[in-house]
Steps between C-alpha positions, in 0.01 A plus 500: 500500500205269405239673719302632210509168318377318811227757540388467133494122529292518823258743339474279192416198716238687689334624180513153348307367794243782450476413133433138579236599748326735257521238221310254717238767566470575126464129416226467769321799358516360144351180620221695675438694185472185284264345750281807521486531121390137468233554761374809322484320163304210657266753666435674167431161327253410782327838474455460124375142563700347218710194486879520461453358146259781406739760649788359296286512192403865564865581546589338174694213644499204255620169631648313218520116490865408519612221277840331545752577235579213261814314609789468256776265587860509379455149379223605255736767357771238448262260336374764261847549361487876554736712693305650788707815474389569144160586368321319224665722235848413625564839662576545864196622704480869585565435868823312429811685606868429533694495828601877485147606447384279791754674721356840397146383540588380855623846589188660348287263708691590818457868421125457424446299820677758714285664764525873505 
């Protein structure tokens, strides 16, 4: 009575093993490709006899100096007498939402982060 079911499960198991084997091969090939690309790029840089900094400049890469963001503590908000949830004109900030909107935003975030 369950012969077909057993056969399907055995076939599935056999194919799953093949999938795992092929996935390992694909991962190894991806690593080889990245390695070969890096080698080719270094080779081109050496042929052009330019420094990595010069190459970055020619490619338009701009390294910006990163400055730490100013720290704001909750204590400073309390000492100022202002409600941190309100802006200077007394209105709630644009990003402020109620609980129902937060629930909807969480769902939107889940949908947007979904891998298709």
